N, C-alpha and C positions, 0 to 999 in steps of 0.2 A: 434322142437317139432312136432310130428305127431298127427294130429287130425283125428279121425275116424268118418265116416258117420254112421248114424243110419237109417236103412231102406232106404239107398240111398240118404239121405238128411243131410244137415249140421245143421238143427235146427228142433224142433218140432212145433214151434209157427208160422211159416211163413204163412201157410194157414189160421190159426185163425186170425192173424193180418189183412190179406186181407179181410176176412169175416167181421170182426168188423169195419174195415175202410169203406167198401162198405155200410154196414148197416147204419153207421153214416154219409154217404155221405161226407167223408173226402178224399181229394186227397193225393197222396203220398207226394207231396210238402208241403201241409198243415200239415200232420203228422210229417214230418221232422222239420218243424218250431216249432210245439208243443214240440217236443223232445228237440230241441235246446234251447227253452225258459226254459225248465226244467233242463238244464245243460248238456245234452248229445249231443256231436258233431256227427251228422249224416246227410247225404245228401239223396236226393230223390233216387238216383241210388242205394244206399245201402239198402233202404227200398224195392226197386224192387227186388234186389238180395235176401233179406230175405224172401220176399213173395214167390219167386220161390223155396225156400228151398234148393237150390243146391250149392250156392257159398258164403254164408255169415253166420258165427256163430253169435249167439246172446248171449251177456253176461248177467249175472244175474242182474246187475244194469240197463241194457237196457230193459230187460224184465219187471222190476218193473215200469219203466217210460212208456213203451208201455201200460201196463195195466191201469195206471192212465190216460194217454192221450186218450185211447179208451173207458174208463169207464167199463172195464171188469176185472175179477180177473186174477192173475198170473196163478192160477190153470187151469182156463178155457183156457188160451192161450196155455197151454201145453197138454191139453186133446186131445186124438186122436179119440174120439167117433164121431166127425163130426156134432154135433148139436150146434145150435147157441142159 
C-alpha cells in the first residue's frame, strides 16, 4: 500500500505534538509512557519521528490518545495555523 505525503510530511500533527509537549514540559520518553499506560504501544523514537513529520504516520486512535495525554483537542493537533 502506498501512502502519500501531504506538503512533504507524513502527518499534520507532529509540530503540534512537539509544541504541546514543550509547553507542558513533558519529555518524549514521558509522553511515550503516558501513551503506553493508555494502551498505545509507542516508543520515544517513534514520537521523535512523528514530531519531525517526515517518517511516521499517526493513526486516528494514536491521535486521540495524544490529545488526551497532552490536554489538547484532536482538532488543534491537526490545525495548521501555527497558534498554541
